[in-house]
N, C-alpha and C positions, 0 to 999 in steps of 0.2 A: 504493500499500500504506499503510495506515495504522501510526500508531506502534504500536498495540495489537498488530497483526498482525506487525509487525517484532520485537516482543517475543517472541513466541512461536516466533520461529526461533532454533535452537540456537546458543549462543555462538559455537561452532567454526566453522559454517557461515557466520556473518555475518564472521570475522575473515578465513575463505580467501576468500570473494567478494569483499570489499575488496582483499585482497592480490592476486588476479587482476586485477582492475581496473587496479591500478597497474601491475602487471607487463605487460600488453597495451600501457600508453602509456609505457612506459621510454623516456626521452629527450625527452620532453614536459615542458612546465612546469605547475605545479602550484599551486593555493592552499591552503593547512590550516590552520584554526583549532583551536587546543585551551585548554582551561580554565586551563592554568599557563603561566608565564611561559617563553617571551616571547611566548606567546599565537597570533602569526602568523607563518607561512612562505611566502615565495614563492620557487620555485627550480625545477630540473631534477630529475627523477626518475631516480635512476642505478641504482638497483636494488633490489629488493625480498627480504629475508632473513627467512623466517619471517613473524613479524608485524611487521616492521620496516620502515620504508620508508627508504632511503638517499636523501637529496636535497641537491643542491648548492644551498645556500640563498643567493639573491640579495639578498633583503630581508626584514629582521624590524622591529620597532619600535625597535630599539636597533642602531645603526650598527656598534657593535663586535663584534657577534655575525654580522654578514653576510660574504659570500663565503666561507663554510665549508662543510664537509660535515657534516650532522646525520643522526642516526638518530631518526626519529619512530616510536614504537609506535602502532601502527593502533588499541589500546584507548583511547588518549588522544584521539585524533582527535573532535571535535564536528563539524565541518564541512570539506569539501572539494571542490574543483573542479577537474578536469584538462582541459588544452586538448586538444582532438581535431584541429582542423586540417580538419573537412571541414564547414565552414559555421557551426560553432559559437563563441560569443563568445570572445575571447582576453582573458588576463589582461593589464591595462595594465602599461607598462614605467614604473618610478618613477625 
């Protein structure tokens, strides 16, 4: 699906589809990039509440922000990857 086609999907449907994807993989590790500081999260998906991903963050660029529970708004995510465990690549341990 092209970016143009994605832009035609109603906003609420996109948020709902991403929330459903994260809900399917609660307990798995995920990698998320956002445009604002701290820019990157790697950790375990704990829950999805509305448009918020609740994540036990193992790694960011700043050591002092690691090993904490973060709420990440789906609307702020630019890129994400969720480990699926069925032959898909895993996120490296740092």
